[in-house]
C-alpha positions in Angstrom: -11.5 4.2 17.1 -13.2 0.8 16.1 -10.5 -1.1 14.2 -12.4 -3.9 11.9 -12.2 -6.5 9.6 -13.8 -8.3 7.3 -13.6 -11.6 4.9 -13.7 -9.2 1.1 -16.7 -9.4 -0.8 -17.4 -7.4 -4.1 -19.5 -5.0 -2.1 -14.9 -3.5 -1.3 -14.1 -4.0 -5.6 -14.3 -0.6 -5.9 -12.9 0.5 -3.4 -10.3 -2.2 -3.5 -9.6 -1.9 -7.6 -8.9 1.9 -6.8 -6.1 1.4 -3.7 -4.1 -1.3 -6.8 -3.7 1.8 -9.1 -2.2 4.0 -6.3 1.3 4.7 -6.8 2.5 3.7 -2.4 0.9 0.2 -3.1 2.1 -0.5 -6.7 5.7 0.1 -5.3 5.8 -2.1 -2.9 2.0 -4.3 -3.9 2.0 -7.2 -6.7 -0.2 -5.7 -9.3 -0.4 -8.7 -12.2 -3.6 -9.5 -13.5 -3.3 -12.8 -11.6 -3.4 -11.6 -8.7 -6.3 -9.1 -9.4 -8.3 -12.7 -10.6 -7.3 -14.1 -7.1 -9.3 -11.0 -5.4 -12.3 -11.6 -7.5 -12.2 -15.8 -7.6 -12.6 -14.7 -3.7 -15.2 -11.5 -4.0 -16.3 -14.6 -5.8 -16.9 -17.8 -3.2 -14.5 -19.6 -5.5 -15.7 -21.0 -7.8 -13.0 -22.1 -9.6 -9.9 -23.0 -9.4 -7.3 -20.4 -9.6 -3.8 -20.2 -10.4 -2.6 -17.7 -7.8 -0.8 -19.9 -5.1 -3.4 -22.5 -5.8 -6.2 -20.5 -4.3 -5.5 -20.0 -0.7 -5.0 -16.6 -0.1 -8.4 -15.3 2.2 -8.0 -11.1 1.9 -9.4 -9.4 4.9 -10.3 -5.6 4.4 -9.5 -3.3 7.6 -11.9 -0.6 8.5 -11.3 2.0 11.1 -15.6 3.6 12.7 -16.3 1.4 8.9 -14.4 3.1 7.1 -12.7 1.1 5.5 -8.8 2.0 5.0 -6.5 -1.6 3.9 -6.7 -5.3 2.9 -4.6 -8.0 5.0 -4.0 -11.2 2.9 -3.7 -14.3 5.0 -2.4 -17.6 4.1 -1.9 -21.2 5.7 2.2 -21.6 5.6 2.9 -25.9 5.6 6.4 -27.8 5.2 4.0 -28.5 1.9 4.1 -25.7 0.3 6.6 -24.4 -2.2 8.5 -21.8 0.4 11.6 -20.9 0.8 13.7 -22.7 2.6 13.3 -19.5 6.0 9.7 -19.8 5.5 10.8 -23.4 6.3 12.6 -22.7 9.4 10.2 -21.1 11.2 7.0 -22.7 10.1 5.4 -23.5 13.6 6.1 -27.0 15.2 2.8 -26.9 17.3 0.2 -24.3 16.0 -0.3 -23.6 11.9 1.4 -20.5 10.4 0.1 -18.1 8.4 2.0 -15.3 6.2 0.7 -12.3 6.4 0.6 -9.6 3.3 -1.3 -5.8 4.8 -1.0 -2.8 2.7 -3.3 0.6 3.8 -4.9 1.5 0.4 -6.9 4.7 1.4 -4.3 7.6 1.4 -6.3 9.3 3.8 -4.6 7.4 6.8 -0.9 7.1 5.3 1.3 8.5 8.2 -1.1 8.7 11.4 -0.6 5.1 13.8 -2.6 2.9 11.8 -0.6 0.1 11.0 1.4 -1.6 14.0 -2.1 -1.2 16.2 -4.3 -2.8 13.0 -1.7 -6.0 12.2 -1.7 -5.9 16.7 -5.7 -6.0 15.9 -6.1 -8.1 13.4 -4.0 -10.9 14.2 -6.4 -11.1 17.8 -8.9 -11.4 15.9 -7.9 -14.0 13.2 -6.9 -16.6 15.9 -9.9 -15.6 17.6 -12.2 -15.5 15.3 -10.4 -17.8 12.1 -7.9 -19.7 13.8 -7.1 -20.6 17.1 -3.9 -22.5 17.0 -2.7 -20.3 15.0 1.6 -19.7 16.4 3.2 -17.9 14.3 3.6 -15.3 11.7 5.1 -14.7 9.3 5.9 -10.9 6.9 7.6 -10.6 4.5 8.2 -7.2 3.2 11.2 -5.6 1.1 14.3 -4.8 2.5 14.1 -1.3 0.5 10.5 -0.5 2.0 11.6 0.3 6.1 9.0 2.2 6.8 7.1 -1.3 6.2 9.6 -2.8 8.8 9.0 -0.4 11.0 5.4 -1.0 10.9 6.4 -4.5 11.5 8.5 -4.6 14.6 5.8 -1.9 16.2 3.6 -5.0 16.1 5.8 -7.3 17.8 7.2 -9.1 14.8 11.3 -9.9 15.4 13.7 -9.6 11.8 14.6 -13.5 11.7 17.5 -12.6 8.5 17.2 -11.6 5.0 16.7 -13.7 1.7 16.5 -13.2 -1.7 11.9 -14.7 -2.6 12.4 -17.1 -4.4 9.1 -18.1 -7.4 7.5 -16.4 -9.5 4.9 -13.5 -7.8 6.0 -10.1 -7.6 9.0 -9.3 -6.0 10.5 -12.4 -6.6 14.5 -12.3 -7.5 14.1 -9.3 -4.9 15.8 -9.6 -1.2 13.0 -9.6 1.7 13.5 -8.8 5.1 11.6 -12.6 7.1 9.8 -11.1 10.2 7.9 -13.3 12.8 5.9 -12.9 15.6 4.8 -16.3 17.6 1.9 -16.4 19.8 1.1 -18.8 22.3 -1.4 -21.3 20.7 -4.9 -20.3 22.0 -7.4 -23.5 24.1 -10.7 -22.8 24.3 -12.5 -26.0 26.0 -15.9 -26.3 24.3 
């Protein structure tokens, strides 16, 4: 089975928005109108400013043998961003740090072992095709989501500590795990 990744486009809109309506997604995923508008803005080429995290998220569709089944969001995290103190301490000192959000939206792919494998393959893909200096990835599942935590551990993320998510996005003021995966930066020669 081939697992692939591509940036979300209008072609994915129907499937992606159907996933956002699924109970297993709504339990832990940001379903605010601002978030949905940011996804649409991204799909349309970000022609207008976004109030959702300053329009910095990149949305990736995951596929298995060309069948879309999930979404990965990436955002570069820097000391200039309004992020929780615990995340500031985890930022890369030599490369680039990215926050990740991940969901399997297609119910047919739940509980079949795609979670960890997809993340492992995505981080490799991301570092080879998007940012070769990326060496630190952060993910922060809610503490009451043991299934996600287990998946991220299987994908090589290390639990660093627990914290109360700040800000005003979905899940804020709730306890979360901070999980980190570090790599040696990829060095490319021209």
